[in-house]
C-alpha positions in Angstrom: -55.5 30.1 -56.6 -57.7 29.3 -53.6 -56.2 26.9 -51.0 -58.6 24.3 -49.8 -58.7 23.4 -46.1 -57.1 20.0 -46.8 -54.2 21.5 -48.7 -53.7 24.2 -46.1 -53.5 21.6 -43.3 -51.0 19.6 -45.4 -48.8 22.6 -45.5 -49.1 23.1 -41.7 -47.9 19.7 -40.8 -47.9 18.4 -37.2 -46.8 21.0 -34.7 -45.4 23.4 -37.3 -46.4 26.9 -38.5 -47.9 27.4 -41.9 -45.9 29.3 -44.5 -49.0 31.2 -45.8 -47.5 31.1 -49.3 -49.2 31.4 -52.7 -51.9 33.7 -53.7 -55.6 34.0 -52.9 -55.3 32.8 -49.3 -57.0 35.9 -48.0 -60.5 36.1 -46.7 -63.2 38.4 -48.1 -63.1 42.1 -47.2 -65.0 43.0 -44.1 -68.1 45.1 -44.2 -68.4 48.6 -42.8 -67.6 48.9 -39.1 -69.6 52.2 -38.9 -72.9 50.7 -38.0 -74.2 49.8 -34.5 -72.2 47.3 -32.5 -74.5 44.3 -32.2 -74.6 40.6 -32.9 -72.6 37.5 -31.8 -68.8 37.4 -32.3 -65.9 35.2 -31.4 -62.6 36.1 -29.7 -59.6 33.9 -30.2 -56.9 34.4 -27.5 -53.7 32.7 -26.4 -53.6 34.8 -23.2 -55.8 35.0 -20.0 -54.5 31.6 -19.1 -55.9 29.5 -16.2 -58.9 30.1 -14.0 -57.7 33.5 -12.9 -57.2 34.7 -16.5 -60.5 33.3 -17.6 -62.3 35.1 -14.7 -60.5 38.3 -15.5 -61.4 38.2 -19.1 -65.0 36.9 -18.9 -66.2 38.6 -15.8 -64.2 41.9 -15.4 -63.0 42.9 -18.9 -65.9 41.5 -21.0 -68.3 42.4 -18.2 -67.4 46.0 -18.8 -67.6 45.5 -22.5 -71.2 44.1 -22.1 -72.2 47.1 -20.2 -71.0 49.4 -22.9 -72.3 47.2 -25.8 -75.3 45.3 -24.4 -76.3 44.0 -27.8 -73.0 42.2 -28.5 -72.4 38.6 -27.3 -68.8 37.5 -27.2 -67.8 33.8 -27.3 -64.2 33.2 -26.2 -62.0 30.6 -27.9 -59.0 29.9 -25.7 -55.8 28.5 -27.2 -52.0 28.6 -26.6 -49.3 30.3 -28.5 -48.1 26.9 -29.6 -51.4 26.2 -31.3 -52.4 29.7 -32.3 -50.9 29.9 -35.8 -52.4 26.5 -36.8 -55.8 27.5 -35.4 -55.8 30.8 -37.3 -54.7 29.3 -40.5 -57.2 26.4 -40.3 -59.9 28.9 -39.8 -58.7 31.0 -42.7 -58.7 28.0 -45.0 -62.1 26.9 -43.9 -63.7 30.3 -44.0 -64.3 30.2 -40.2 -61.9 32.8 -38.9 -62.9 34.3 -35.5 -64.1 37.9 -35.6 -61.4 39.2 -33.2 -57.9 37.6 -32.9 -55.0 38.1 -30.6 -51.6 37.6 -32.2 -47.9 37.8 -31.4 -45.5 40.5 -32.3 -44.3 39.9 -35.8 -47.5 38.2 -36.9 -49.3 41.2 -38.4 -47.4 41.4 -41.7 -48.0 37.7 -42.7 -51.7 37.8 -42.0 -52.2 41.4 -43.3 -50.4 40.4 -46.6 -53.0 37.6 -47.1 -55.9 40.0 -46.2 -56.9 37.8 -43.3 -57.1 40.8 -41.0 -58.7 44.2 -41.6 -56.9 47.6 -41.4 -58.0 49.8 -38.5 -58.6 53.5 -38.5 -55.4 55.4 -37.9 -57.1 57.5 -35.2 -57.0 54.4 -33.0 -53.2 54.7 -32.8 -53.7 58.0 -30.9 -56.8 57.1 -28.9 -54.5 56.4 -25.9 -51.0 57.3 -25.1 -49.4 54.1 -26.5 -45.6 53.8 -26.4 -44.3 54.6 -29.9 -42.3 51.3 -30.1 -45.3 49.1 -29.2 -47.3 50.4 -32.2 -44.5 49.6 -34.8 -45.4 45.8 -34.9 -49.0 46.7 -35.3 -48.5 48.1 -38.8 -48.0 46.7 -42.3 -47.4 48.6 -45.5 -48.1 51.9 -43.7 -51.4 50.8 -42.3 -52.5 50.1 -38.8 -53.8 46.5 -38.3 -53.7 45.9 -34.6 -53.5 47.5 -31.2 -51.1 46.4 -28.4 -52.5 44.6 -25.3 -49.5 43.4 -23.3 -45.7 43.3 -23.9 -43.2 40.7 -22.8 -39.7 42.0 -22.9 -36.4 40.0 -22.8 -34.0 41.3 -20.2 -31.1 40.0 -18.2 -31.9 39.1 -14.5 -29.1 38.6 -12.1 -28.4 37.7 -8.5 -27.2 40.7 -6.6 -25.9 38.5 -3.8 -23.7 36.5 -6.2 -22.3 39.8 -7.6 -21.6 41.1 -4.1 -19.8 37.9 -3.0 -17.6 38.1 -6.1 -16.9 41.8 -5.6 -18.6 42.8 -8.9 -19.9 46.3 -8.5 -21.7 46.9 -11.8 -23.6 45.0 -14.4 -21.8 44.2 -17.7 -21.9 47.0 -20.3 -20.9 44.9 -23.3 -20.2 41.3 -24.4 -16.6 41.4 -23.3 -17.6 42.3 -19.8 -20.5 39.9 -19.8 -18.2 37.0 -20.8 -15.6 38.0 -18.2 -18.2 38.3 -15.4 -19.8 35.0 -16.5 -16.4 33.3 -16.1 -15.8 34.9 -12.7 -19.2 33.8 -11.4 -19.0 30.2 -12.6 -17.9 28.0 -9.7 -18.9 25.0 -7.7 -21.4 23.8 -10.3 -23.0 27.2 -10.7 -23.3 28.7 -14.2 -22.3 32.3 -14.6 -24.9 32.9 -17.3 -27.9 31.0 -18.5 -29.0 32.5 -21.9 -30.9 29.4 -23.0 -33.9 29.1 -20.7 -35.9 31.3 -23.0 -36.7 30.4 -26.6 -33.4 30.1 -28.6 -35.0 32.2 -31.4 -35.7 35.1 -29.0 -32.4 34.9 -27.3 -30.4 35.0 -30.5 -32.5 37.9 -31.8 -31.8 39.9 -28.6 -28.1 39.3 -29.1 -28.3 40.2 -32.8 -30.0 43.5 -32.0 -27.5 44.3 -29.2 -24.8 43.7 -31.7 -26.2 46.3 -34.0 -27.7 43.9 -36.4 -31.2 43.4 -37.8 -33.4 40.6 -39.1 -34.7 42.1 -42.4 -34.6 45.2 -44.6 -37.2 47.8 -43.9 -39.4 46.5 -46.7 -39.1 42.9 -45.3 -37.9 41.6 -48.7 -34.2 41.0 -47.8 -32.4 39.2 -45.0 -29.8 41.2 -43.1 -28.9 38.8 -40.2 -26.5 36.9 -42.3 -23.7 39.5 -41.9 -21.0 39.4 -39.2 -23.4 40.8 -36.6 -25.6 37.7 -36.8 -22.7 35.3 -36.8 -21.1 37.0 -33.8 -24.3 36.7 -31.9 -24.5 33.0 -32.3 -20.7 32.6 -31.8 -21.0 34.3 -28.4 -23.2 31.4 -27.2 -20.6 28.9 -28.4 -17.9 30.9 -26.6 -19.8 30.9 -23.3 -20.2 27.1 -23.5 -16.5 26.7 -24.3 -15.7 28.8 -21.2 -17.9 26.5 -19.1 -20.0 29.6 -18.2 -23.2 28.4 -19.8 -24.8 25.0 -20.5 -27.5 24.3 -23.0 -28.5 21.1 -21.4 -29.3 22.8 -18.1 -32.0 25.2 -19.4 -35.2 25.1 -17.4 -38.8 24.7 -18.6 -41.3 27.5 -18.7 -43.0 28.0 -15.3 -40.4 25.8 -13.5 -38.1 27.5 -11.0 -35.3 29.1 -13.0 -31.6 28.6 -12.5 -31.4 32.1 -11.1 -34.1 31.3 -8.6 -32.4 28.1 -7.4 -29.0 29.7 -7.4 -27.7 27.4 -10.2 -26.9 30.5 -12.3 -25.9 34.0 -11.5 -27.5 35.7 -14.6 -30.0 34.6 -17.2 -31.9 35.9 -20.2 -35.6 35.9 -19.3 -38.9 37.6 -19.6 -40.1 40.6 -17.7 -42.8 38.2 -16.4 -40.3 36.4 -14.2 -41.1 38.9 -11.4 -44.6 37.4 -11.0 -43.1 33.9 -10.8 -40.7 35.1 -8.1 -43.6 36.5 -6.1 -45.2 33.0 -6.1 -42.2 30.7 -5.9 -39.4 32.7 -4.2 -40.8 35.8 -2.5 -37.8 35.9 -0.2 -35.5 36.8 -3.1 -37.6 40.0 -3.6 -37.9 40.7 0.1 -34.2 40.4 0.6 -33.4 42.4 -2.6 -31.4 39.6 -4.1 -32.5 40.0 -7.8 -31.9 42.8 -10.3 -32.3 43.3 -14.0 -30.5 45.1 -16.8 -30.7 45.4 -20.6 -28.3 43.5 -22.7 -25.8 45.7 -24.6 -22.9 45.4 -26.9 -22.7 47.8 -29.8 -26.0 49.2 -28.4 -28.6 48.3 -25.8 -31.3 46.0 -27.0 -34.4 44.6 -25.4 -36.5 42.2 -27.4 -40.1 43.2 -27.4 -42.6 40.4 -27.7 -46.2 40.4 -26.6 -49.8 40.2 -27.7 -51.7 42.4 -30.2 -55.4 42.4 -30.9 -56.8 42.7 -34.5 -60.0 42.2 -36.4 -60.8 39.5 -39.0 -61.3 40.8 -42.5 -64.2 38.4 -42.9 -66.2 39.2 -39.8 -70.0 39.3 -40.4 -70.3 41.7 -37.5 -67.5 44.2 -38.2 -68.9 47.0 -36.0 -69.0 44.6 -33.0 -65.6 43.2 -33.8 -64.1 46.7 -34.1 -65.7 47.7 -30.8 -64.1 44.7 -29.0 -60.7 45.4 -30.5 -60.8 49.0 -29.2 -62.0 47.9 -25.8 -59.3 45.3 -25.3 -56.7 48.0 -25.9 -58.0 50.5 -23.4 -56.0 51.3 -20.2 -58.2 49.3 -17.9 -58.2 46.2 -20.0 -54.4 46.5 -20.6 -53.6 46.9 -17.0 -55.7 44.0 -16.0 -54.0 41.7 -18.5 -50.6 42.9 -17.6 -51.1 42.3 -13.9 -52.5 38.8 -14.5 -49.5 37.8 -16.6 -46.7 39.9 -15.1 -46.4 41.7 -18.4 -45.5 45.2 -19.5 -48.4 47.6 -20.2 -47.5 49.6 -23.4 -49.3 52.8 -22.3 -47.4 55.8 -21.0 -50.4 56.7 -18.8 -49.9 53.4 -16.8 -46.2 53.9 -16.1 -46.8 55.3 -12.6 -49.4 52.8 -11.5 -48.8 50.8 -8.3 -48.4 47.7 -10.5 -45.5 49.1 -12.4 -43.8 50.6 -9.3 -44.1 47.2 -7.6 -42.9 45.0 -10.4 -39.2 45.9 -10.8 -38.7 44.0 -14.1 -41.6 45.8 -15.7 -40.3 49.1 -14.4 -36.8 48.4 -15.9 -38.5 47.5 -19.2 -40.5 50.6 -19.4 -37.5 52.8 -18.6 -35.7 51.2 -21.5 -38.4 51.3 -24.2 -36.0 53.3 -26.4 -34.0 50.1 -26.7 -36.9 47.9 -27.6 -36.7 45.8 -30.8 -39.4 43.6 -32.3 -39.0 40.3 -34.1 -40.6 39.8 -37.5 -40.8 42.4 -40.2 -41.6 40.3 -43.2 -44.7 38.7 -44.7 -42.8 35.4 -44.6 -42.2 35.5 -40.8 -44.6 32.7 -39.9 -42.5 30.3 -41.9 -39.1 31.7 -41.0 -39.7 31.9 -37.2 -40.3 28.2 -36.9 -36.9 27.4 -38.6 -34.7 29.6 -36.5 -34.3 27.3 -33.5 -33.8 24.0 -35.4 -31.4 25.7 -37.8 -29.2 27.4 -35.1 -29.3 24.6 -32.5 -26.8 22.4 -34.3 -24.2 25.1 -33.9 -24.8 25.1 -30.1 -25.2 21.4 -29.3 -23.1 20.0 -32.2 -20.0 20.9 -34.2 -21.5 23.1 -36.8 -19.9 26.6 -37.1 -21.9 29.7 -36.3 -21.1 31.0 -39.8 -22.5 27.9 -41.5 -25.7 27.8 -39.3 -26.4 31.5 -40.0 -25.8 31.0 -43.7 -28.2 28.0 -43.8 -30.9 30.1 -42.0 -30.3 32.8 -44.5 -31.0 30.5 -47.4 -34.2 29.2 -45.8 -35.4 32.7 -45.1 -34.6 34.0 -48.6 -36.5 31.0 -50.1 -39.5 31.8 -47.8 -39.5 35.4 -48.8 -39.2 34.5 -52.4 -42.4 32.4 -52.2 -44.5 35.4 -50.9 
């Protein structure tokens, strides 16, 4: 059945992500992309934020694109990741989906399953030397649907000076060591570890992967996080709070000086992009070599890999122009520009020795540990499930619910969402 725009918006609700359930929600199949690249197209993007980002995209990146494809006009529709899913789904329901879309890691299976985005030629996967791990989230059902633009990894950043003062000579190699070091560093109002200043969903997923667990089966049709690995990951947060080593109420907002920057925490889970924030807000911490980074590990090392992918609408009236823009945004020059602007990780091996990577120590750590990278998502029901992770797990952290019960409830919600696909 076809979903009308009104009914789709009803499903979305205020501030929530749409489930994309039911049948017939896909757009019409795109025409051939083999013709000349010409015409007017629209790019929907949640990145290139602020005036600097806009200048980078519209003048430098799209300036180069215009020189190569002078008969293509690109209109840019800027949004945020908070509003991105709603905007895509509204466009899909109304038949006004942008020609080229930028999406998050984990988003490809839901929109590919609904035929909202078009498969790309497999040859594009080898057009440049992409890291193997960064291409995995770009596929669905064995087909390539997107190309990586930038990555944002989740790592542990720590204060070297705090470690030195406490006589700690190496970073924790497992959770037992992490808990012990967190206790040792907690004193005089300072937390030993702040795992909560990143999105709770992403933090729990990183711990789940480090514990040897996984979110879903390889085919995306069964939940796997409901076993002991998922429960233990959530329980570890409760244990840290019980120790007094972490405090959920003291997490910081995105963009604000973090607890590690202000010295209110000795370690924290954060994004590789924190280095850029340090350069602006606390350059002295870099100059005095007071911050370092390591990859979380327990049963295995794990570094959550988020980021932004670029894909083509299946309903584009100018498929050749749309395809050309997708390819161009995933070239080395475009990727490096976007990574530098955001402090993100470029997913191209050929960029690993650039001055940007050598200078940004958190990006360098991330690239040296790409073998430990793990992505969220993996099921066509992800857009519904991802929005339920934080509110379902949070009661176990701020309230009295057990980790086992919270994970079991999330499992029931996830299985129901998968069952509706």
